[in-house]
C-alpha positions as CSV (number, residue, x, y, z in Angstrom):
1,H,-44.9,104.6,-19.6
2,Y,-42.2,106.4,-17.5
3,R,-39.5,106.1,-20.3
4,F,-37.0,104.7,-17.8
5,H,-35.0,103.2,-20.7
6,E,-34.3,106.7,-22.1
7,F,-32.4,108.0,-19.1
8,H,-31.0,105.1,-17.2
9,S,-30.7,101.7,-19.0
10,P,-31.8,100.3,-22.3
11,A,-35.2,98.6,-22.5
12,L,-35.3,94.9,-22.2
13,E,-35.7,93.0,-25.5
14,D,-37.2,89.6,-26.3
15,A,-33.7,88.0,-26.3
16,D,-33.3,89.0,-22.7
17,F,-36.2,86.8,-21.7
18,D,-35.8,84.0,-24.3
19,N,-32.2,83.0,-23.6
20,K,-31.0,80.9,-20.7
21,P,-29.4,82.4,-17.7
22,M,-25.7,83.2,-17.8
23,V,-22.8,82.6,-15.3
24,L,-19.9,85.1,-15.2
25,L,-16.5,83.8,-14.1
26,V,-14.1,86.5,-13.0
27,G,-10.7,86.1,-11.5
28,Q,-6.9,86.6,-11.7
29,Y,-5.0,84.8,-14.5
30,S,-4.0,81.1,-13.8
31,T,-6.7,80.5,-11.2
32,G,-8.6,77.8,-13.1
33,K,-11.4,79.5,-14.9
34,T,-10.9,77.8,-18.2
35,T,-10.1,74.5,-16.5
36,F,-13.4,74.8,-14.6
37,I,-15.3,75.4,-17.8
38,R,-13.6,72.4,-19.5
39,Y,-14.5,70.2,-16.5
40,L,-18.2,71.3,-16.8
41,L,-18.3,70.8,-20.6
42,E,-16.2,67.6,-20.5
43,Q,-14.4,68.9,-23.7
44,D,-12.3,71.8,-25.0
45,F,-14.1,74.7,-26.5
46,P,-13.2,76.9,-29.5
47,G,-10.9,79.9,-28.6
48,M,-9.7,78.6,-25.3
49,R,-6.0,79.0,-24.5
50,I,-4.2,77.7,-21.5
51,G,-0.6,78.6,-20.8
52,P,1.9,79.3,-17.9
53,E,1.9,83.1,-18.5
54,P,-1.2,85.4,-18.7
55,T,-3.1,84.4,-21.9
56,T,-6.3,86.2,-21.1
57,D,-6.7,89.0,-23.7
58,S,-10.3,88.5,-24.5
59,F,-13.8,87.8,-23.2
60,I,-15.4,84.5,-24.3
61,A,-19.1,83.7,-24.0
62,V,-19.6,79.9,-24.2
63,M,-23.0,79.0,-25.7
64,H,-24.8,76.1,-27.2
65,G,-24.8,76.0,-31.0
66,Q,-25.5,73.4,-33.7
67,V,-22.0,73.9,-35.2
68,E,-18.8,74.3,-33.3
69,G,-17.1,77.6,-34.0
70,I,-16.4,81.2,-32.9
71,V,-18.6,84.3,-33.5
72,P,-16.9,87.7,-33.3
73,G,-18.3,90.3,-30.9
74,N,-19.3,92.7,-33.7
75,A,-21.6,90.0,-35.1
76,L,-23.0,89.2,-31.6
77,V,-24.3,92.7,-30.9
78,V,-26.3,92.9,-34.1
79,D,-28.0,89.4,-33.6
80,P,-31.5,90.0,-32.2
81,K,-31.6,86.4,-30.9
82,K,-28.6,86.8,-28.7
83,P,-28.7,88.8,-25.4
84,F,-25.6,90.8,-26.2
85,R,-27.0,93.8,-28.0
86,K,-26.5,96.2,-25.0
87,L,-22.7,95.5,-25.1
88,N,-22.5,97.7,-28.2
89,A,-22.3,100.7,-25.8
90,F,-18.7,99.6,-24.8
91,G,-17.4,100.3,-28.3
92,N,-15.2,98.6,-30.8
93,A,-12.2,98.2,-28.4
94,F,-14.3,95.9,-26.3
95,L,-16.1,94.2,-29.2
96,N,-12.7,93.3,-30.8
97,R,-11.8,91.3,-27.7
98,F,-15.3,89.7,-27.2
99,V,-16.2,86.4,-28.9
100,C,-18.7,83.7,-28.5
101,A,-17.6,80.1,-28.6
102,Q,-20.5,77.9,-29.8
103,L,-20.5,74.1,-29.5
104,P,-23.1,71.4,-29.5
105,N,-22.8,70.4,-25.9
């Protein structure tokens, strides 16, 4: 009624309500973010890299999927069933470094 989504933030979509809550892990390199996720999943996930030097050059969303694999960010922002459509505003530089690791876990 007040058109709040036109001047402040995008309107919420069905995917924002239908998907499960998300947890964001943020921290310096080599602090155990990937190790923590591996511990919770009890397995490795697609796209993970662990090394002695900074290996973080991307953002990875880990989600449940029927088939194990990686979905690129450009495909995620156009999928109406995923809650990532609003990330399109960050442009191709971000989307090229954003992926979704899906696995049946």
